[in-house]
C-alpha positions as CSV (number, residue, x, y, z in Angstrom):
1,M,-121.2,-150.5,13.7
2,I,-124.4,-150.4,16.0
3,S,-128.0,-151.4,15.5
4,A,-131.0,-149.1,14.9
5,S,-132.6,-150.3,18.1
6,T,-129.6,-149.1,20.2
7,T,-129.8,-145.6,18.9
8,G,-132.2,-142.8,20.6
9,T,-135.0,-141.2,18.7
10,F,-133.1,-138.0,18.8
11,T,-129.6,-136.8,18.3
12,Q,-128.1,-133.4,17.3
13,V,-126.6,-134.5,13.9
14,I,-127.5,-137.4,11.5
15,I,-125.2,-137.9,8.5
16,I,-126.8,-139.8,5.7
17,G,-124.0,-142.1,4.1
18,A,-120.8,-143.6,5.2
19,G,-118.6,-143.0,2.0
20,M,-115.6,-140.7,2.2
21,S,-117.9,-137.7,2.5
22,G,-119.8,-139.1,5.4
23,L,-116.6,-140.2,7.2
24,A,-114.9,-136.7,6.5
25,M,-117.9,-135.2,8.3
26,A,-118.0,-137.4,11.2
27,C,-114.2,-137.0,11.7
28,Q,-114.6,-133.1,11.4
29,L,-117.6,-133.2,14.1
30,K,-115.2,-134.7,16.4
31,K,-112.0,-133.1,15.7
32,Q,-113.1,-129.5,15.0
33,L,-116.5,-129.1,16.9
34,F,-115.8,-131.8,19.8
35,C,-119.4,-133.2,19.0
36,E,-120.1,-136.8,19.7
37,D,-123.8,-136.7,19.5
38,F,-124.4,-137.8,15.9
39,V,-125.1,-141.1,14.0
40,I,-124.4,-142.1,10.5
41,Y,-126.9,-144.2,8.5
42,D,-125.8,-146.3,5.7
43,R,-127.4,-149.1,3.5
44,A,-123.8,-151.1,3.7
45,P,-122.7,-152.5,6.9
46,S,-119.4,-150.7,6.9
47,F,-117.7,-147.5,5.7
48,G,-116.4,-147.3,2.3
49,G,-119.5,-145.9,0.1
50,T,-118.5,-146.6,-3.6
51,W,-115.4,-148.2,-2.5
52,Y,-117.3,-151.0,-0.7
53,F,-119.8,-151.8,-3.3
54,N,-117.5,-151.5,-6.5
55,K,-115.4,-154.7,-6.2
56,Y,-115.2,-155.9,-9.8
57,P,-111.6,-156.9,-11.0
58,G,-109.2,-154.0,-11.6
59,C,-111.4,-151.6,-9.8
60,G,-109.2,-148.6,-8.7
61,V,-109.0,-144.8,-8.7
62,D,-107.5,-142.8,-11.5
63,I,-106.2,-140.0,-9.1
64,P,-102.8,-140.2,-7.7
65,A,-102.7,-141.9,-4.4
66,A,-101.0,-139.0,-2.5
67,F,-103.9,-136.9,-3.4
68,Y,-106.5,-139.3,-2.9
69,S,-106.4,-139.1,1.1
70,F,-107.8,-136.6,3.6
71,S,-105.4,-133.7,4.4
72,F,-106.2,-134.4,8.1
73,A,-105.2,-138.2,7.8
74,L,-102.3,-138.4,5.3
75,Y,-101.6,-141.8,4.3
76,P,-98.0,-142.0,2.5
77,Q,-98.2,-145.7,2.9
78,F,-100.1,-146.5,-0.4
79,T,-98.1,-149.0,-2.3
80,C,-99.4,-148.1,-5.9
81,F,-99.4,-144.6,-7.6
82,F,-103.0,-145.4,-8.4
83,P,-104.3,-147.7,-5.7
84,K,-107.1,-150.4,-6.1
85,Q,-110.2,-150.7,-4.3
86,E,-108.9,-153.1,-1.5
87,E,-106.2,-150.5,-0.5
88,I,-108.6,-147.6,-0.6
89,L,-111.0,-149.4,1.6
90,Q,-108.4,-150.3,4.0
91,Y,-107.5,-146.6,4.2
92,I,-111.0,-145.7,4.8
93,H,-111.3,-148.2,7.7
94,G,-108.2,-147.2,9.1
95,V,-109.5,-143.4,9.3
96,A,-112.6,-144.6,10.8
97,D,-110.8,-146.6,13.4
98,E,-108.2,-143.6,14.0
99,F,-111.0,-141.1,15.0
100,S,-113.2,-143.8,16.9
101,V,-116.4,-143.2,14.4
102,A,-117.0,-146.8,13.6
103,Q,-119.4,-147.0,16.7
104,K,-121.5,-144.3,15.1
105,L,-122.5,-146.3,12.2
106,V,-125.9,-147.9,11.7
107,G,-125.5,-150.1,8.5
108,H,-128.1,-151.9,6.6
109,T,-130.4,-148.9,6.7
110,Q,-132.0,-147.2,3.9
111,W,-132.9,-143.3,3.8
112,E,-136.3,-142.9,2.7
113,G,-136.9,-139.3,3.3
114,A,-137.1,-136.4,5.9
115,D,-139.5,-133.8,6.9
116,W,-138.8,-130.4,8.4
117,Q,-140.9,-130.1,11.8
118,D,-141.4,-126.3,12.3
119,S,-143.0,-126.3,15.4
120,E,-140.2,-128.2,17.2
121,Q,-137.2,-126.9,14.9
122,C,-136.0,-130.5,14.0
123,W,-135.8,-132.9,11.3
124,E,-137.9,-136.3,11.3
125,V,-135.8,-138.6,9.2
126,R,-137.6,-141.8,7.7
127,L,-135.3,-144.7,7.5
128,R,-135.9,-148.6,6.7
129,E,-134.0,-151.6,8.0
130,I,-132.8,-153.4,4.9
131,P,-132.8,-157.0,6.3
132,S,-136.1,-156.8,7.9
133,G,-138.0,-153.9,5.9
134,R,-138.9,-152.5,9.2
135,K,-139.4,-148.6,9.0
136,F,-138.8,-146.3,11.7
137,T,-138.1,-142.5,12.4
138,R,-135.4,-140.6,14.2
139,R,-135.0,-136.7,14.7
140,C,-132.2,-134.4,14.6
141,R,-131.2,-130.8,14.8
142,I,-129.0,-131.0,11.8
143,L,-129.3,-133.1,8.9
144,I,-126.4,-134.0,6.4
145,S,-126.7,-135.6,3.1
146,A,-123.2,-137.5,2.3
147,V,-124.8,-139.3,-0.6
148,G,-122.4,-139.4,-3.5
149,G,-123.3,-139.6,-7.2
150,L,-121.7,-143.0,-7.6
151,T,-124.4,-144.8,-5.5
152,N,-127.1,-146.3,-7.9
153,P,-126.0,-148.2,-10.8
154,K,-127.4,-147.4,-14.2
155,H,-129.2,-150.3,-15.6
156,I,-130.0,-150.8,-19.2
157,M,-133.2,-152.7,-20.3
158,L,-132.6,-155.2,-23.0
159,Q,-135.3,-157.0,-24.6
160,G,-135.4,-160.7,-23.7
161,I,-132.9,-160.3,-20.8
162,E,-135.0,-162.3,-18.5
163,R,-134.6,-165.4,-20.7
164,F,-130.8,-165.3,-20.6
165,Q,-129.4,-168.5,-19.0
166,G,-126.1,-167.0,-17.9
167,N,-125.0,-164.5,-15.4
168,V,-125.9,-161.0,-15.7
169,V,-123.8,-158.5,-13.4
170,H,-123.3,-154.7,-12.9
171,T,-119.7,-153.6,-12.3
172,A,-121.0,-151.7,-9.2
173,L,-122.7,-154.8,-7.7
174,W,-119.9,-157.2,-8.7
175,D,-120.4,-160.8,-7.0
176,Q,-117.0,-162.1,-5.9
177,E,-118.3,-165.5,-6.7
178,T,-118.8,-164.4,-10.5
179,A,-117.0,-166.8,-12.6
180,V,-115.0,-165.5,-15.5
181,A,-112.4,-168.2,-16.1
182,G,-113.1,-170.0,-19.6
183,K,-116.4,-167.8,-20.2
184,N,-117.6,-165.8,-23.2
185,V,-117.9,-162.4,-21.7
186,I,-120.0,-159.6,-22.9
187,V,-118.9,-156.0,-21.8
188,I,-121.5,-153.3,-22.5
189,G,-120.2,-149.8,-21.8
190,N,-116.6,-148.2,-22.2
191,G,-116.0,-145.8,-19.6
192,A,-113.6,-146.0,-16.5
193,S,-114.9,-149.3,-15.0
194,A,-114.9,-151.2,-18.4
195,T,-111.2,-149.8,-19.1
196,Q,-110.3,-151.1,-15.7
197,L,-112.2,-154.4,-15.9
198,I,-111.3,-155.7,-19.4
199,P,-107.5,-155.9,-18.9
200,A,-107.9,-157.6,-15.5
201,I,-110.2,-160.5,-16.9
202,A,-108.7,-160.7,-20.4
203,E,-106.1,-163.5,-19.5
204,D,-108.8,-165.7,-18.0
205,A,-112.0,-165.3,-20.2
206,A,-112.2,-167.4,-23.1
207,S,-113.5,-164.4,-25.3
208,I,-114.3,-160.7,-24.4
209,T,-116.4,-158.6,-26.7
210,Q,-117.0,-155.0,-25.6
211,F,-120.0,-153.0,-27.1
212,I,-119.2,-149.3,-27.1
213,L,-121.4,-146.5,-28.3
214,T,-119.7,-143.0,-27.8
215,P,-116.0,-143.3,-27.6
216,H,-113.9,-141.7,-25.0
217,H,-110.8,-139.5,-24.8
218,Y,-108.2,-142.2,-23.8
219,M,-105.3,-140.6,-22.0
220,P,-101.8,-142.3,-21.5
221,G,-101.1,-143.3,-18.1
222,K,-99.3,-146.1,-16.2
223,N,-99.7,-147.4,-12.7
224,F,-96.6,-148.3,-10.9
225,R,-95.6,-149.3,-7.3
226,I,-94.3,-146.8,-5.0
227,N,-90.6,-147.4,-4.1
228,G,-90.3,-148.3,-0.4
229,L,-87.6,-145.7,-0.2
230,W,-90.0,-143.1,-1.2
231,S,-92.7,-144.2,1.2
232,A,-90.0,-144.2,4.2
233,I,-89.1,-140.5,3.1
234,F,-92.6,-139.3,3.1
235,Q,-93.3,-141.1,6.5
236,S,-90.3,-139.7,8.4
237,I,-90.4,-136.3,6.6
238,P,-93.8,-135.1,6.5
239,V,-93.1,-131.8,4.7
240,C,-91.9,-133.9,1.7
241,F,-95.1,-135.6,1.3
242,W,-97.1,-132.2,1.6
243,L,-94.9,-131.1,-1.2
244,F,-95.6,-134.0,-3.3
245,R,-99.1,-133.5,-2.9
246,A,-99.0,-129.6,-3.7
247,F,-97.0,-130.7,-7.0
248,I,-100.0,-133.1,-7.7
249,F,-102.6,-130.6,-7.0
250,L,-101.2,-127.7,-9.1
251,Y,-100.7,-130.4,-12.0
252,L,-104.1,-131.6,-11.8
253,E,-105.3,-127.9,-11.8
254,T,-103.8,-127.2,-15.2
255,S,-106.7,-129.3,-16.6
256,I,-109.1,-126.6,-16.0
257,L,-107.9,-124.8,-19.1
258,L,-109.7,-127.5,-21.1
259,G,-112.9,-125.5,-20.6
260,E,-111.3,-122.0,-20.9
261,L,-112.7,-120.2,-24.0
262,T,-109.5,-118.5,-24.6
263,W,-106.4,-119.0,-26.9
264,L,-104.6,-120.6,-24.1
265,G,-107.7,-123.1,-23.6
266,E,-107.8,-123.9,-27.4
267,L,-104.0,-124.4,-27.3
268,M,-104.5,-127.0,-24.4
269,R,-107.4,-128.7,-25.8
270,R,-105.4,-129.2,-29.1
271,W,-102.4,-130.7,-27.3
272,E,-104.6,-133.1,-25.0
273,T,-106.6,-134.3,-28.2
274,Y,-103.0,-134.8,-29.9
275,R,-101.8,-136.8,-26.8
276,S,-105.2,-138.9,-26.8
277,Q,-105.1,-139.7,-30.4
278,Q,-101.3,-140.6,-30.5
279,H,-101.9,-142.9,-27.5
280,V,-104.6,-144.7,-29.4
281,R,-102.4,-145.0,-32.5
282,K,-99.6,-146.1,-30.6
283,C,-101.1,-148.8,-28.5
284,A,-104.5,-150.1,-30.0
285,P,-104.9,-152.2,-33.3
286,E,-105.3,-150.0,-36.3
287,Q,-108.7,-151.8,-37.0
288,Y,-110.1,-150.1,-33.9
289,W,-108.8,-146.5,-34.4
290,S,-112.0,-145.0,-35.7
291,R,-114.0,-146.7,-32.8
292,L,-111.8,-145.3,-30.1
293,T,-111.5,-141.6,-31.6
294,P,-114.6,-139.3,-30.4
295,E,-115.9,-136.7,-32.8
296,Y,-116.5,-134.2,-29.9
297,S,-114.2,-131.9,-28.3
298,I,-112.0,-133.0,-25.3
299,G,-113.3,-131.9,-22.2
300,C,-116.9,-132.5,-22.9
301,K,-117.0,-135.8,-21.0
302,R,-114.3,-136.8,-18.4
303,R,-111.4,-138.3,-19.8
304,V,-110.5,-141.9,-19.3
305,F,-106.9,-142.7,-18.2
306,D,-105.4,-146.0,-19.4
307,N,-103.5,-146.8,-16.4
308,D,-103.9,-150.5,-16.6
309,G,-103.1,-151.3,-20.5
310,Y,-106.6,-151.4,-21.8
311,L,-105.6,-150.2,-25.4
312,K,-102.7,-152.8,-25.6
313,C,-105.1,-155.4,-24.2
314,L,-107.1,-155.1,-27.5
315,H,-104.3,-156.9,-29.3
316,R,-105.2,-160.2,-27.6
317,P,-107.0,-162.5,-29.9
318,N,-109.6,-163.1,-27.5
319,V,-110.6,-159.4,-27.0
320,D,-112.7,-157.6,-29.6
321,I,-114.7,-154.3,-29.7
322,T,-117.7,-153.3,-31.7
323,N,-120.1,-150.4,-31.9
324,D,-123.0,-152.5,-33.3
325,P,-125.7,-151.9,-30.5
326,V,-127.0,-154.8,-28.6
327,V,-130.8,-154.8,-29.2
328,A,-131.9,-158.1,-27.7
329,V,-130.8,-161.1,-25.5
330,E,-131.5,-164.9,-26.0
331,E,-131.0,-167.7,-23.9
332,Q,-127.3,-168.2,-24.5
333,S,-126.3,-165.2,-26.8
334,I,-127.3,-161.4,-27.7
335,I,-128.5,-160.0,-30.7
336,T,-127.0,-156.8,-32.3
337,Q,-128.7,-154.1,-34.7
338,S,-127.1,-155.7,-37.6
339,G,-128.6,-159.2,-36.9
340,K,-125.3,-160.7,-35.7
341,R,-125.5,-163.2,-32.7
342,F,-122.7,-163.2,-30.1
343,P,-122.5,-166.4,-27.8
344,T,-122.1,-165.6,-24.3
345,D,-122.0,-166.8,-20.8
346,L,-121.8,-163.7,-19.0
347,I,-123.2,-160.2,-19.7
348,V,-121.3,-157.3,-17.7
349,F,-122.9,-153.9,-17.6
350,A,-120.3,-151.3,-17.1
351,T,-122.6,-148.5,-17.9
352,G,-122.1,-146.2,-14.9
353,F,-124.3,-144.8,-12.3
354,S,-127.7,-143.1,-12.2
355,L,-127.5,-139.7,-10.9
356,S,-130.7,-140.3,-8.7
357,Q,-129.1,-139.1,-5.3
358,Y,-131.7,-136.2,-5.2
359,D,-134.7,-138.4,-5.8
360,V,-135.3,-139.1,-1.7
361,D,-138.4,-137.4,-0.7
362,L,-137.2,-134.3,1.1
363,R,-139.6,-131.6,2.4
364,G,-138.7,-128.4,4.1
365,R,-140.8,-125.6,5.4
366,N,-144.5,-125.8,4.6
367,G,-143.9,-129.3,3.3
368,R,-142.2,-128.0,0.2
369,T,-140.3,-130.7,-1.7
370,R,-136.9,-130.5,-3.0
371,Q,-138.1,-130.7,-6.5
372,E,-140.6,-127.9,-5.9
373,H,-137.8,-125.8,-4.4
374,W,-135.8,-126.3,-7.6
375,N,-138.7,-125.7,-10.0
376,R,-138.9,-122.2,-8.5
377,F,-135.4,-121.4,-9.2
378,G,-135.7,-123.0,-12.7
379,C,-132.5,-125.5,-11.9
380,I,-131.1,-127.8,-9.6
381,Q,-128.9,-125.7,-7.4
382,A,-127.8,-125.2,-3.7
383,F,-125.9,-122.3,-2.2
384,E,-122.1,-123.0,-2.4
385,T,-123.6,-126.5,-3.4
386,V,-124.1,-126.9,0.4
387,A,-127.5,-125.2,1.6
388,M,-130.9,-124.6,0.3
389,A,-133.5,-121.8,1.5
390,E,-136.5,-123.3,3.1
391,F,-134.5,-126.3,4.5
392,P,-133.3,-125.3,7.7
393,N,-130.1,-127.1,9.0
394,F,-129.9,-129.2,6.0
395,F,-126.6,-129.7,4.3
396,Y,-124.9,-131.2,1.5
397,I,-121.6,-132.7,1.0
398,L,-120.9,-132.8,-2.7
399,G,-124.1,-131.1,-3.5
400,P,-125.6,-130.0,-6.9
401,N,-123.0,-128.9,-9.3
402,S,-120.2,-129.7,-7.1
403,G,-118.6,-132.5,-9.4
404,R,-115.3,-131.9,-10.8
405,G,-113.8,-133.7,-13.6
406,H,-110.1,-133.0,-13.3
407,T,-109.2,-133.2,-9.7
408,S,-109.5,-135.4,-6.6
409,T,-113.0,-135.8,-5.1
410,V,-111.5,-136.2,-1.6
411,Y,-110.2,-132.5,-2.1
412,S,-113.6,-131.4,-3.2
413,I,-115.1,-133.2,-0.1
414,E,-113.1,-131.3,2.2
415,R,-113.7,-127.9,0.6
């Protein structure tokens, strides 16, 4: 990593974001375009993006490891089928070292906006050093937004939470010093983060009460270690690893049928709904079945894969779930809508992310803002999810409407 003071005031390319999108862009600038004149800015001190900030117990990916790596930097050495955060971050740092892009990163820097300078045909990028608060600008010919959607935690404001005497933490901002052992833990949320977190802390916590509103479709899954023999085969015979990746790709692509308004799509939805319901009935306590069964059709929300034994964990005497909403917080407890009080030492928000990556002030030709541009078209959009008219030489990676709920984000980044 380099400091902002050592970078020049002008560079050909500026990349905002040092997650997997920014890393892929940096590697391809060097590999495909032989470009060395670029700088990456990120608020974190190193590469990783969401995998740098999300460090809660049990954090991992729900896409098979073989397909959660770049095609230009294959990694047959993953030890688990669904690797955890530490291993993914290790892979990311390994790629940065392999392509020698670490020295292009300026960390601890917040992107505050950018303005197109028509007379000079360049972007003026506004930045702020996080530790000092010092603001500065840099200019570039090409500006690339590699800011992902899993960036800003979604917080829920609860009445009286400022009076709470225990700890409050969001899964996306988990502090490694957070004590769980012997604590009464409240978990608010029931998406992928909560599904991974609860089994990871259930043995240590005195009690866990999970508050859910809208249930998800929980799909059967199991994480397992990759046999050393297979790892050796994949490393020594690369074509085997490519074939394995291709198989995973094709298997994941079948999930597209969930959204098809055809007889085949209806058949797929019925089958996946049946699998989800059977998994809940097989693994979860009967008293929770109704709370874990959605009324909406499968495919309306991203499915949650139960790879870590979440549903089985609900059989533990110290784990409970309720759909009684939290309405207020006291010094040592929370209060629900029905008036019940739950004593607690730790409140964990597993409430996902606020999709605010497009809130940064971006102004194109004639000072037109990004929001004004979208208002003219009536919706948030970009050509091929990558470019916008009136914003010359500005490009998105994982831009508007690029999110996929069925396959690897890494694949989407490269495409």
